[in-house]
BALOBA-1460 file (C-alpha; in Angstrom, 3 decimals):
// residues 379
<rec num="1" residu="m" x="197.612" y="-55.885" z="-72.634"/>
<rec num="2" residu="l" x="200.692" y="-56.726" z="-73.368"/>
<rec num="3" residu="y" x="202.304" y="-56.169" z="-70.032"/>
<rec num="4" residu="v" x="199.866" y="-58.118" z="-68.361"/>
<rec num="5" residu="l" x="200.426" y="-61.060" z="-69.815"/>
<rec num="6" residu="a" x="204.333" y="-60.761" z="-69.350"/>
<rec num="7" residu="g" x="203.808" y="-60.087" z="-65.485"/>
<rec num="8" residu="q" x="204.873" y="-56.629" z="-65.494"/>
<rec num="9" residu="y" x="201.819" y="-55.244" z="-63.788"/>
<rec num="10" residu="e" x="204.022" y="-51.889" z="-62.613"/>
<rec num="11" residu="h" x="203.549" y="-50.808" z="-66.444"/>
<rec num="12" residu="a" x="199.899" y="-52.496" z="-66.638"/>
<rec num="13" residu="g" x="198.325" y="-49.605" z="-65.637"/>
<rec num="14" residu="i" x="194.370" y="-49.514" z="-64.472"/>
<rec num="15" residu="l" x="194.144" y="-52.818" z="-66.750"/>
<rec num="16" residu="g" x="197.022" y="-54.554" z="-64.409"/>
<rec num="17" residu="e" x="195.291" y="-52.949" z="-61.114"/>
<rec num="18" residu="l" x="192.055" y="-54.578" z="-62.447"/>
<rec num="19" residu="v" x="193.615" y="-58.255" z="-62.528"/>
<rec num="20" residu="i" x="195.363" y="-57.821" z="-59.379"/>
<rec num="21" residu="r" x="192.450" y="-57.116" z="-57.418"/>
<rec num="22" residu="a" x="190.711" y="-59.557" z="-59.467"/>
<rec num="23" residu="d" x="193.622" y="-62.242" z="-58.684"/>
<rec num="24" residu="q" x="194.165" y="-61.090" z="-55.057"/>
<rec num="25" residu="a" x="191.108" y="-59.365" z="-54.076"/>
<rec num="26" residu="s" x="193.290" y="-56.531" z="-52.188"/>
<rec num="27" residu="v" x="196.881" y="-56.469" z="-52.741"/>
<rec num="28" residu="a" x="197.122" y="-55.303" z="-48.902"/>
<rec num="29" residu="q" x="194.903" y="-57.443" z="-47.479"/>
<rec num="30" residu="d" x="196.790" y="-60.450" z="-49.018"/>
<rec num="31" residu="l" x="200.688" y="-59.491" z="-48.620"/>
<rec num="32" residu="g" x="199.391" y="-57.257" z="-45.205"/>
<rec num="33" residu="g" x="202.716" y="-57.385" z="-42.506"/>
<rec num="34" residu="d" x="203.987" y="-60.734" z="-44.048"/>
<rec num="35" residu="p" x="207.506" y="-60.482" z="-45.296"/>
<rec num="36" residu="g" x="208.275" y="-63.545" z="-46.371"/>
<rec num="37" residu="k" x="205.142" y="-63.179" z="-49.290"/>
<rec num="38" residu="v" x="206.753" y="-60.001" z="-50.414"/>
<rec num="39" residu="i" x="210.482" y="-62.318" z="-50.832"/>
<rec num="40" residu="a" x="208.532" y="-64.652" z="-52.465"/>
<rec num="41" residu="a" x="207.169" y="-62.231" z="-54.980"/>
<rec num="42" residu="p" x="208.277" y="-62.751" z="-58.912"/>
<rec num="43" residu="r" x="211.486" y="-60.465" z="-59.971"/>
<rec num="44" residu="h" x="209.702" y="-58.480" z="-62.591"/>
<rec num="45" residu="t" x="206.571" y="-57.148" z="-59.828"/>
<rec num="46" residu="l" x="207.090" y="-53.404" z="-58.444"/>
<rec num="47" residu="q" x="207.329" y="-54.771" z="-54.760"/>
<rec num="48" residu="r" x="210.106" y="-56.964" z="-55.470"/>
<rec num="49" residu="k" x="212.226" y="-54.369" z="-57.110"/>
<rec num="50" residu="l" x="211.320" y="-52.330" z="-54.208"/>
<rec num="51" residu="l" x="212.698" y="-54.978" z="-51.613"/>
<rec num="52" residu="d" x="215.708" y="-55.563" z="-54.076"/>
<rec num="53" residu="g" x="216.636" y="-51.865" z="-53.967"/>
<rec num="54" residu="l" x="216.325" y="-51.553" z="-50.362"/>
<rec num="55" residu="r" x="218.488" y="-54.232" z="-49.755"/>
<rec num="56" residu="y" x="221.247" y="-53.148" z="-51.929"/>
<rec num="57" residu="l" x="220.876" y="-50.036" z="-50.527"/>
<rec num="58" residu="l" x="221.351" y="-51.483" z="-46.863"/>
<rec num="59" residu="k" x="224.302" y="-53.393" z="-47.876"/>
<rec num="60" residu="e" x="225.791" y="-50.844" z="-50.026"/>
<rec num="61" residu="e" x="224.893" y="-47.064" z="-49.090"/>
<rec num="62" residu="f" x="223.307" y="-47.186" z="-45.807"/>
<rec num="63" residu="k" x="224.884" y="-46.733" z="-42.336"/>
<rec num="64" residu="l" x="223.389" y="-48.627" z="-39.716"/>
<rec num="65" residu="n" x="223.655" y="-47.792" z="-35.733"/>
<rec num="66" residu="q" x="225.696" y="-44.700" z="-35.792"/>
<rec num="67" residu="p" x="226.702" y="-43.404" z="-32.252"/>
<rec num="68" residu="q" x="224.716" y="-40.084" z="-33.904"/>
<rec num="69" residu="a" x="223.321" y="-39.499" z="-37.343"/>
<rec num="70" residu="s" x="222.602" y="-42.567" z="-38.999"/>
<rec num="71" residu="d" x="220.675" y="-43.495" z="-42.027"/>
<rec num="72" residu="g" x="218.693" y="-46.351" z="-39.805"/>
<rec num="73" residu="w" x="218.817" y="-48.591" z="-36.437"/>
<rec num="74" residu="l" x="218.520" y="-52.048" z="-36.448"/>
<rec num="75" residu="t" x="216.628" y="-53.128" z="-33.112"/>
<rec num="76" residu="q" x="216.211" y="-56.624" z="-32.125"/>
<rec num="77" residu="d" x="212.742" y="-56.912" z="-33.404"/>
<rec num="78" residu="a" x="212.535" y="-53.833" z="-36.070"/>
<rec num="79" residu="l" x="214.520" y="-52.198" z="-38.920"/>
<rec num="80" residu="w" x="214.191" y="-48.259" z="-38.404"/>
<rec num="81" residu="l" x="214.803" y="-46.219" z="-41.568"/>
<rec num="82" residu="v" x="214.890" y="-42.722" z="-42.013"/>
<rec num="83" residu="s" x="212.196" y="-41.728" z="-44.166"/>
<rec num="84" residu="k" x="213.863" y="-38.951" z="-46.490"/>
<rec num="85" residu="t" x="216.877" y="-41.241" z="-46.616"/>
<rec num="86" residu="v" x="214.973" y="-44.148" z="-47.835"/>
<rec num="87" residu="s" x="212.651" y="-42.484" z="-50.417"/>
<rec num="88" residu="d" x="215.594" y="-39.947" z="-51.837"/>
<rec num="89" residu="k" x="218.056" y="-43.108" z="-52.236"/>
<rec num="90" residu="l" x="215.235" y="-45.602" z="-53.043"/>
<rec num="91" residu="r" x="213.715" y="-43.636" z="-55.940"/>
<rec num="92" residu="a" x="217.559" y="-42.487" z="-57.069"/>
<rec num="93" residu="y" x="219.140" y="-46.242" z="-57.487"/>
<rec num="94" residu="l" x="215.630" y="-47.256" z="-58.868"/>
<rec num="95" residu="l" x="216.051" y="-45.139" z="-61.558"/>
<rec num="96" residu="s" x="219.055" y="-45.251" z="-62.239"/>
<rec num="97" residu="q" x="218.945" y="-48.753" z="-63.025"/>
<rec num="98" residu="g" x="216.163" y="-47.649" z="-65.383"/>
<rec num="99" residu="i" x="213.020" y="-48.715" z="-63.914"/>
<rec num="100" residu="d" x="209.776" y="-46.284" z="-64.670"/>
<rec num="101" residu="g" x="206.971" y="-46.533" z="-62.385"/>
<rec num="102" residu="i" x="208.624" y="-44.847" z="-58.972"/>
<rec num="103" residu="p" x="206.071" y="-42.056" z="-57.859"/>
<rec num="104" residu="s" x="208.026" y="-39.289" z="-57.179"/>
<rec num="105" residu="n" x="205.602" y="-38.055" z="-54.646"/>
<rec num="106" residu="n" x="207.209" y="-39.325" z="-51.608"/>
<rec num="107" residu="t" x="203.632" y="-39.795" z="-49.704"/>
<rec num="108" residu="a" x="202.699" y="-42.040" z="-52.787"/>
<rec num="109" residu="l" x="205.835" y="-43.691" z="-52.526"/>
<rec num="110" residu="f" x="205.189" y="-44.418" z="-48.695"/>
<rec num="111" residu="n" x="201.888" y="-45.834" z="-49.510"/>
<rec num="112" residu="i" x="202.974" y="-48.184" z="-51.944"/>
<rec num="113" residu="l" x="206.001" y="-49.542" z="-49.689"/>
<rec num="114" residu="q" x="202.989" y="-49.943" z="-47.462"/>
<rec num="115" residu="e" x="200.312" y="-51.149" z="-49.964"/>
<rec num="116" residu="y" x="203.230" y="-54.002" z="-50.624"/>
<rec num="117" residu="g" x="203.930" y="-55.146" z="-46.657"/>
<rec num="118" residu="i" x="207.022" y="-54.173" z="-47.039"/>
<rec num="119" residu="v" x="207.120" y="-51.071" z="-44.347"/>
<rec num="120" residu="q" x="204.676" y="-52.148" z="-41.428"/>
<rec num="121" residu="p" x="202.235" y="-49.568" z="-40.328"/>
<rec num="122" residu="t" x="202.008" y="-47.507" z="-37.176"/>
<rec num="123" residu="p" x="199.003" y="-47.769" z="-34.713"/>
<rec num="124" residu="d" x="197.543" y="-45.573" z="-36.384"/>
<rec num="125" residu="g" x="197.676" y="-47.435" z="-40.515"/>
<rec num="126" residu="k" x="200.005" y="-44.937" z="-41.639"/>
<rec num="127" residu="a" x="203.233" y="-45.282" z="-42.824"/>
<rec num="128" residu="i" x="205.455" y="-43.074" z="-41.142"/>
<rec num="129" residu="w" x="206.451" y="-43.400" z="-37.881"/>
<rec num="130" residu="k" x="207.966" y="-40.812" z="-35.008"/>
<rec num="131" residu="a" x="210.383" y="-42.263" z="-33.253"/>
<rec num="132" residu="t" x="212.856" y="-41.238" z="-30.439"/>
<rec num="133" residu="v" x="216.303" y="-42.387" z="-31.258"/>
<rec num="134" residu="t" x="218.858" y="-42.774" z="-28.082"/>
<rec num="135" residu="s" x="222.252" y="-44.845" z="-27.683"/>
<rec num="136" residu="d" x="224.323" y="-45.870" z="-24.742"/>
<rec num="137" residu="t" x="226.274" y="-42.818" z="-24.762"/>
<rec num="138" residu="g" x="223.359" y="-40.533" z="-24.253"/>
<rec num="139" residu="w" x="222.954" y="-39.189" z="-27.756"/>
<rec num="140" residu="k" x="219.055" y="-38.359" z="-28.276"/>
<rec num="141" residu="h" x="217.150" y="-37.105" z="-31.051"/>
<rec num="142" residu="s" x="213.564" y="-37.393" z="-32.650"/>
<rec num="143" residu="f" x="213.070" y="-38.849" z="-37.064"/>
<rec num="144" residu="t" x="210.252" y="-39.793" z="-38.980"/>
<rec num="145" residu="f" x="210.734" y="-43.273" z="-39.412"/>
<rec num="146" residu="l" x="209.725" y="-46.538" z="-41.971"/>
<rec num="147" residu="k" x="209.522" y="-49.507" z="-40.329"/>
<rec num="148" residu="l" x="210.428" y="-52.595" z="-41.795"/>
<rec num="149" residu="s" x="210.870" y="-56.534" z="-40.705"/>
<rec num="150" residu="p" x="214.700" y="-57.359" z="-40.493"/>
<rec num="151" residu="a" x="213.076" y="-60.716" z="-41.983"/>
<rec num="152" residu="a" x="212.409" y="-58.975" z="-45.209"/>
<rec num="153" residu="i" x="216.089" y="-57.665" z="-45.855"/>
<rec num="154" residu="w" x="218.342" y="-60.142" z="-43.476"/>
<rec num="155" residu="e" x="218.643" y="-64.571" z="-43.625"/>
<rec num="156" residu="g" x="220.243" y="-65.622" z="-40.852"/>
<rec num="157" residu="s" x="224.028" y="-64.620" z="-39.853"/>
<rec num="158" residu="d" x="223.593" y="-61.760" z="-42.773"/>
<rec num="159" residu="r" x="221.731" y="-60.014" z="-40.181"/>
<rec num="160" residu="p" x="224.205" y="-57.096" z="-38.561"/>
<rec num="161" residu="e" x="224.158" y="-56.917" z="-34.602"/>
<rec num="162" residu="a" x="221.316" y="-54.860" z="-32.934"/>
<rec num="163" residu="f" x="221.831" y="-51.301" z="-31.781"/>
<rec num="164" residu="a" x="222.880" y="-50.911" z="-28.469"/>
<rec num="165" residu="g" x="220.246" y="-48.317" z="-27.676"/>
<rec num="166" residu="t" x="216.813" y="-47.680" z="-27.849"/>
<rec num="167" residu="v" x="214.148" y="-46.742" z="-30.286"/>
<rec num="168" residu="q" x="211.303" y="-45.359" z="-28.823"/>
<rec num="169" residu="p" x="208.240" y="-44.983" z="-30.903"/>
<rec num="170" residu="g" x="206.173" y="-41.537" z="-30.033"/>
<rec num="171" residu="l" x="202.435" y="-41.685" z="-29.594"/>
<rec num="172" residu="g" x="199.736" y="-41.796" z="-33.103"/>
<rec num="173" residu="a" x="200.707" y="-41.826" z="-36.463"/>
<rec num="174" residu="v" x="203.189" y="-39.065" z="-38.440"/>
<rec num="175" residu="d" x="201.437" y="-36.590" z="-41.442"/>
<rec num="176" residu="t" x="203.983" y="-37.116" z="-43.951"/>
<rec num="177" residu="a" x="202.594" y="-34.124" z="-45.077"/>
<rec num="178" residu="d" x="205.033" y="-32.996" z="-41.878"/>
<rec num="179" residu="s" x="208.361" y="-30.912" z="-42.743"/>
<rec num="180" residu="s" x="209.060" y="-29.460" z="-39.205"/>
<rec num="181" residu="p" x="212.710" y="-28.135" z="-38.996"/>
<rec num="182" residu="a" x="212.950" y="-30.510" z="-35.922"/>
<rec num="183" residu="m" x="212.106" y="-33.449" z="-37.897"/>
<rec num="184" residu="e" x="213.545" y="-35.372" z="-40.899"/>
<rec num="185" residu="s" x="211.255" y="-34.370" z="-43.667"/>
<rec num="186" residu="a" x="208.876" y="-37.014" z="-45.439"/>
<rec num="187" residu="v" x="208.254" y="-34.747" z="-48.246"/>
<rec num="188" residu="i" x="210.963" y="-33.284" z="-51.125"/>
<rec num="189" residu="d" x="210.616" y="-30.153" z="-52.373"/>
<rec num="190" residu="e" x="210.578" y="-31.273" z="-56.684"/>
<rec num="191" residu="t" x="208.312" y="-33.473" z="-57.877"/>
<rec num="192" residu="l" x="207.176" y="-35.037" z="-61.312"/>
<rec num="193" residu="p" x="203.860" y="-36.172" z="-62.170"/>
<rec num="194" residu="a" x="204.123" y="-39.912" z="-61.258"/>
<rec num="195" residu="e" x="205.094" y="-42.212" z="-64.405"/>
<rec num="196" residu="s" x="203.334" y="-45.371" z="-64.498"/>
<rec num="197" residu="a" x="203.119" y="-46.488" z="-68.691"/>
<rec num="198" residu="v" x="206.294" y="-47.047" z="-70.589"/>
<rec num="199" residu="r" x="205.314" y="-47.288" z="-74.352"/>
<rec num="200" residu="d" x="206.695" y="-48.059" z="-77.613"/>
<rec num="201" residu="p" x="207.773" y="-44.085" z="-78.943"/>
<rec num="202" residu="v" x="206.601" y="-45.340" z="-83.115"/>
<rec num="203" residu="a" x="202.969" y="-46.447" z="-81.380"/>
<rec num="204" residu="s" x="202.521" y="-43.835" z="-79.492"/>
<rec num="205" residu="q" x="203.356" y="-41.777" z="-82.336"/>
<rec num="206" residu="k" x="200.657" y="-43.489" z="-84.227"/>
<rec num="207" residu="d" x="197.709" y="-43.185" z="-81.541"/>
<rec num="208" residu="g" x="195.892" y="-40.034" z="-81.586"/>
<rec num="209" residu="d" x="195.268" y="-41.370" z="-77.329"/>
<rec num="210" residu="d" x="198.847" y="-41.286" z="-76.482"/>
<rec num="211" residu="l" x="199.193" y="-37.693" z="-77.973"/>
<rec num="212" residu="g" x="196.447" y="-36.791" z="-75.940"/>
<rec num="213" residu="g" x="198.352" y="-38.290" z="-73.017"/>
<rec num="214" residu="l" x="202.027" y="-36.496" z="-74.010"/>
<rec num="215" residu="l" x="199.612" y="-32.848" z="-73.879"/>
<rec num="216" residu="d" x="197.909" y="-33.844" z="-70.455"/>
<rec num="217" residu="l" x="201.261" y="-34.818" z="-69.216"/>
<rec num="218" residu="l" x="203.145" y="-31.966" z="-70.516"/>
<rec num="219" residu="e" x="200.549" y="-29.957" z="-69.229"/>
<rec num="220" residu="e" x="201.111" y="-31.047" z="-65.843"/>
<rec num="221" residu="i" x="204.739" y="-30.271" z="-66.240"/>
<rec num="222" residu="e" x="203.734" y="-26.539" z="-66.997"/>
<rec num="223" residu="t" x="201.321" y="-26.342" z="-64.452"/>
<rec num="224" residu="q" x="203.937" y="-26.820" z="-61.517"/>
<rec num="225" residu="d" x="204.977" y="-24.669" z="-59.353"/>
<rec num="226" residu="d" x="208.713" y="-24.437" z="-60.862"/>
<rec num="227" residu="q" x="207.295" y="-23.525" z="-63.900"/>
<rec num="228" residu="a" x="210.114" y="-23.267" z="-66.697"/>
<rec num="229" residu="v" x="211.076" y="-19.692" z="-67.123"/>
<rec num="230" residu="e" x="214.333" y="-18.153" z="-68.584"/>
<rec num="231" residu="p" x="217.189" y="-17.782" z="-66.009"/>
<rec num="232" residu="a" x="218.304" y="-14.786" z="-64.542"/>
<rec num="233" residu="p" x="221.555" y="-13.784" z="-65.033"/>
<rec num="234" residu="d" x="223.950" y="-15.471" z="-63.393"/>
<rec num="235" residu="t" x="226.701" y="-12.891" z="-61.637"/>
<rec num="236" residu="a" x="227.060" y="-14.295" z="-58.137"/>
<rec num="237" residu="v" x="226.899" y="-18.224" z="-58.863"/>
<rec num="238" residu="s" x="230.202" y="-20.305" z="-58.611"/>
<rec num="239" residu="t" x="231.183" y="-23.698" z="-60.317"/>
<rec num="240" residu="e" x="233.497" y="-24.513" z="-57.612"/>
<rec num="241" residu="t" x="230.963" y="-25.826" z="-55.421"/>
<rec num="242" residu="a" x="230.272" y="-28.752" z="-57.966"/>
<rec num="243" residu="d" x="234.385" y="-29.513" z="-57.970"/>
<rec num="244" residu="s" x="234.721" y="-29.614" z="-54.228"/>
<rec num="245" residu="v" x="231.304" y="-32.312" z="-54.009"/>
<rec num="246" residu="s" x="233.212" y="-35.091" z="-54.054"/>
<rec num="247" residu="p" x="237.266" y="-35.048" z="-54.535"/>
<rec num="248" residu="t" x="238.051" y="-38.471" z="-54.468"/>
<rec num="249" residu="e" x="235.349" y="-39.889" z="-57.070"/>
<rec num="250" residu="p" x="235.384" y="-36.196" z="-59.372"/>
<rec num="251" residu="s" x="233.452" y="-38.280" z="-62.358"/>
<rec num="252" residu="h" x="230.775" y="-38.625" z="-60.303"/>
<rec num="253" residu="a" x="230.204" y="-35.312" z="-58.677"/>
<rec num="254" residu="p" x="227.111" y="-33.451" z="-59.779"/>
<rec num="255" residu="s" x="227.853" y="-30.813" z="-62.504"/>
<rec num="256" residu="g" x="226.797" y="-29.806" z="-65.828"/>
<rec num="257" residu="e" x="229.375" y="-32.381" z="-67.219"/>
<rec num="258" residu="h" x="227.984" y="-34.823" z="-65.685"/>
<rec num="259" residu="f" x="224.269" y="-33.934" z="-66.157"/>
<rec num="260" residu="m" x="225.494" y="-34.138" z="-69.653"/>
<rec num="261" residu="e" x="226.995" y="-37.863" z="-69.389"/>
<rec num="262" residu="w" x="223.946" y="-38.758" z="-67.608"/>
<rec num="263" residu="l" x="221.702" y="-37.725" z="-70.359"/>
<rec num="264" residu="r" x="223.247" y="-39.118" z="-72.976"/>
<rec num="265" residu="t" x="223.548" y="-42.783" z="-70.617"/>
<rec num="266" residu="g" x="220.275" y="-42.382" z="-70.192"/>
<rec num="267" residu="v" x="218.939" y="-41.986" z="-74.071"/>
<rec num="268" residu="r" x="221.396" y="-44.476" z="-75.373"/>
<rec num="269" residu="s" x="220.916" y="-47.020" z="-73.259"/>
<rec num="270" residu="r" x="216.942" y="-45.874" z="-73.595"/>
<rec num="271" residu="k" x="216.841" y="-45.686" z="-69.756"/>
<rec num="272" residu="l" x="215.851" y="-41.946" z="-70.920"/>
<rec num="273" residu="i" x="212.994" y="-42.344" z="-73.498"/>
<rec num="274" residu="i" x="212.566" y="-40.190" z="-76.061"/>
<rec num="275" residu="n" x="209.397" y="-39.041" z="-78.055"/>
<rec num="276" residu="d" x="206.831" y="-40.653" z="-76.188"/>
<rec num="277" residu="a" x="204.018" y="-39.194" z="-74.140"/>
<rec num="278" residu="k" x="205.930" y="-39.863" z="-70.753"/>
<rec num="279" residu="a" x="209.219" y="-38.400" z="-72.402"/>
<rec num="280" residu="l" x="211.080" y="-35.630" z="-71.630"/>
<rec num="281" residu="v" x="213.456" y="-35.658" z="-74.300"/>
<rec num="282" residu="h" x="212.243" y="-34.863" z="-77.984"/>
<rec num="283" residu="t" x="213.787" y="-34.275" z="-81.473"/>
<rec num="284" residu="v" x="212.762" y="-30.992" z="-82.584"/>
<rec num="285" residu="n" x="214.372" y="-29.640" z="-85.967"/>
<rec num="286" residu="g" x="217.216" y="-32.115" z="-86.311"/>
<rec num="287" residu="t" x="218.490" y="-31.954" z="-82.609"/>
<rec num="288" residu="a" x="217.819" y="-32.830" z="-79.111"/>
<rec num="289" residu="y" x="214.592" y="-30.661" z="-77.196"/>
<rec num="290" residu="l" x="215.177" y="-30.524" z="-73.258"/>
<rec num="291" residu="i" x="211.679" y="-30.276" z="-71.873"/>
<rec num="292" residu="s" x="212.193" y="-27.678" z="-68.616"/>
<rec num="293" residu="p" x="211.855" y="-28.234" z="-65.771"/>
<rec num="294" residu="g" x="211.481" y="-32.065" z="-65.924"/>
<rec num="295" residu="i" x="214.546" y="-33.120" z="-67.133"/>
<rec num="296" residu="f" x="216.240" y="-31.151" z="-64.708"/>
<rec num="297" residu="q" x="214.427" y="-32.494" z="-61.797"/>
<rec num="298" residu="r" x="214.662" y="-36.089" z="-63.300"/>
<rec num="299" residu="y" x="218.795" y="-35.642" z="-62.968"/>
<rec num="300" residu="t" x="217.710" y="-34.137" z="-58.906"/>
<rec num="301" residu="q" x="215.707" y="-36.983" z="-58.787"/>
<rec num="302" residu="e" x="218.664" y="-39.869" z="-59.402"/>
<rec num="303" residu="h" x="221.275" y="-37.559" z="-57.603"/>
<rec num="304" residu="p" x="219.607" y="-36.429" z="-54.355"/>
<rec num="305" residu="q" x="223.106" y="-34.949" z="-53.425"/>
<rec num="306" residu="v" x="222.296" y="-32.026" z="-55.737"/>
<rec num="307" residu="a" x="219.855" y="-30.811" z="-53.083"/>
<rec num="308" residu="a" x="222.871" y="-29.865" z="-50.200"/>
<rec num="309" residu="l" x="224.596" y="-27.884" z="-53.155"/>
<rec num="310" residu="a" x="221.230" y="-25.831" z="-54.261"/>
<rec num="311" residu="k" x="220.871" y="-24.483" z="-50.680"/>
<rec num="312" residu="a" x="224.176" y="-23.309" z="-50.185"/>
<rec num="313" residu="e" x="223.468" y="-21.137" z="-53.355"/>
<rec num="314" residu="q" x="219.520" y="-20.186" z="-52.367"/>
<rec num="315" residu="l" x="218.158" y="-22.327" z="-55.462"/>
<rec num="316" residu="s" x="215.884" y="-25.602" z="-55.609"/>
<rec num="317" residu="a" x="217.952" y="-28.287" z="-56.930"/>
<rec num="318" residu="w" x="216.727" y="-28.426" z="-60.421"/>
<rec num="319" residu="q" x="217.618" y="-24.439" z="-60.717"/>
<rec num="320" residu="w" x="220.767" y="-25.606" z="-59.285"/>
<rec num="321" residu="t" x="221.160" y="-28.368" z="-62.439"/>
<rec num="322" residu="q" x="220.081" y="-25.968" z="-64.956"/>
<rec num="323" residu="k" x="222.250" y="-23.091" z="-64.117"/>
<rec num="324" residu="r" x="225.331" y="-26.001" z="-64.684"/>
<rec num="325" residu="f" x="224.119" y="-26.856" z="-67.722"/>
<rec num="326" residu="e" x="223.661" y="-23.057" z="-69.542"/>
<rec num="327" residu="k" x="227.531" y="-22.672" z="-68.376"/>
<rec num="328" residu="l" x="228.649" y="-25.642" z="-71.048"/>
<rec num="329" residu="g" x="227.265" y="-23.719" z="-74.126"/>
<rec num="330" residu="l" x="225.807" y="-26.693" z="-75.423"/>
<rec num="331" residu="h" x="222.574" y="-24.943" z="-76.316"/>
<rec num="332" residu="r" x="220.966" y="-22.949" z="-78.961"/>
<rec num="333" residu="k" x="220.350" y="-18.902" z="-78.081"/>
<rec num="334" residu="q" x="216.967" y="-17.313" z="-79.705"/>
<rec num="335" residu="g" x="218.286" y="-14.092" z="-81.865"/>
<rec num="336" residu="n" x="217.120" y="-11.744" z="-78.890"/>
<rec num="337" residu="g" x="219.497" y="-13.614" z="-76.285"/>
<rec num="338" residu="l" x="216.696" y="-15.790" z="-74.810"/>
<rec num="339" residu="n" x="217.736" y="-19.254" z="-73.539"/>
<rec num="340" residu="i" x="214.480" y="-21.084" z="-73.866"/>
<rec num="341" residu="w" x="212.155" y="-21.767" z="-76.989"/>
<rec num="342" residu="t" x="208.602" y="-23.117" z="-77.037"/>
<rec num="343" residu="c" x="207.047" y="-25.504" z="-78.508"/>
<rec num="344" residu="e" x="203.697" y="-26.451" z="-79.471"/>
<rec num="345" residu="v" x="202.175" y="-29.483" z="-79.306"/>
<rec num="346" residu="k" x="199.004" y="-30.394" z="-82.073"/>
<rec num="347" residu="g" x="196.569" y="-32.601" z="-81.413"/>
<rec num="348" residu="p" x="193.273" y="-33.538" z="-82.765"/>
<rec num="349" residu="r" x="191.071" y="-32.279" z="-79.866"/>
<rec num="350" residu="k" x="193.816" y="-29.482" z="-78.141"/>
<rec num="351" residu="s" x="197.267" y="-27.912" z="-78.080"/>
<rec num="352" residu="r" x="199.612" y="-27.300" z="-75.507"/>
<rec num="353" residu="r" x="202.488" y="-24.852" z="-75.320"/>
<rec num="354" residu="v" x="205.530" y="-26.336" z="-73.756"/>
<rec num="355" residu="h" x="209.295" y="-25.081" z="-73.161"/>
<rec num="356" residu="g" x="212.880" y="-26.175" z="-72.839"/>
<rec num="357" residu="y" x="216.661" y="-26.041" z="-74.475"/>
<rec num="358" residu="l" x="217.633" y="-27.338" z="-77.778"/>
<rec num="359" residu="l" x="221.169" y="-28.465" z="-77.824"/>
<rec num="360" residu="s" x="223.031" y="-26.625" z="-80.587"/>
<rec num="361" residu="t" x="223.925" y="-30.334" z="-82.444"/>
<rec num="362" residu="p" x="222.364" y="-33.249" z="-81.785"/>
<rec num="363" residu="h" x="225.665" y="-35.379" z="-81.706"/>
<rec num="364" residu="e" x="226.123" y="-34.124" z="-78.212"/>
<rec num="365" residu="l" x="223.293" y="-36.699" z="-77.591"/>
<rec num="366" residu="f" x="222.625" y="-38.902" z="-80.209"/>
<rec num="367" residu="e" x="224.610" y="-41.274" z="-82.367"/>
<rec num="368" residu="d" x="222.242" y="-41.764" z="-85.174"/>
<rec num="369" residu="p" x="219.611" y="-38.534" z="-84.600"/>
<rec num="370" residu="p" x="216.393" y="-40.187" z="-84.822"/>
<rec num="371" residu="a" x="213.977" y="-38.165" z="-86.954"/>
<rec num="372" residu="d" x="211.813" y="-34.943" z="-85.511"/>
<rec num="373" residu="n" x="208.156" y="-35.611" z="-83.097"/>
<rec num="374" residu="p" x="205.693" y="-34.809" z="-86.032"/>
<rec num="375" residu="y" x="203.294" y="-33.068" z="-82.694"/>
<rec num="376" residu="l" x="205.829" y="-30.838" z="-81.464"/>
<rec num="377" residu="q" x="206.639" y="-27.989" z="-83.646"/>
<rec num="378" residu="l" x="208.898" y="-25.199" z="-82.224"/>
<rec num="379" residu="l" x="207.645" y="-21.241" z="-82.419"/>
């Protein structure tokens, strides 16, 4: 209710949805494809955050109208952005700004962009277009795209020059589950449960329903295809790859050290919440407990470039990050040499076991370590 009163509908759950729909009959019908209504949306709303994120990426990161491979193409009447690039980089940017509630599932993210009128639907009413780009030099390739109105991004003279070639849409919509090698995939490999409400850690510990939410969330994480398992002994993986990612910006190159820097910054700035129903970091036995694979998946969502490094070593992105973290030696091992510790989460009606890493000292993460989460017990 407080989130609704504050206008932060993206954190207000079902009640917020009811308020929005009572106020607007239907978000989809009300906003339609009119970018003017999205631009006029208050800055704290989710649609405004999504639009501002796209504007930032187009100004600072995306490359448009390149002779060959590009992040997108601007024609006279439309902005065509490669769907996989948009989903990965938009999610990474918003998460890095501490904005939660962004779906980790690409199909859900595309649907939200369409529902808010930020992207234009295909003739079949879908968010994803298939189109062929042909440059004036004769280069030609097909991609899956999101189609936007240029007026939603640029005002007046800020708009770049239009592409000299053509972007020709194909017939019909593209299934967002299509991952054909000939196309830019619209689906990522690693996903987390969709994040919604952000609750106060103390309040959530006092509320039995929130504890049930914690149990449900952890169950979702643990029942994914990418289970938290003890990594195999690493005898062939080289750490040189991470050091060569970006020679000009070594501090930003994905690595174990960068993962820990990201984790510390996130916790201390409260962009990563702890001991909460949606948290991936808890305090157990006087130190930090990192839920695996969730915490590594969250890092790779904010740093899509990890996927290329992991692919070179035939690993998933989160496994690549996990291995780099282990090499730092900052975690406690069990007496039998295993890295993964099991915790039991006890609630009033059910219990659940989860798996993760214990840091050797809480000061690796916390300046002032908080009290242990009373609902997690180390086994």
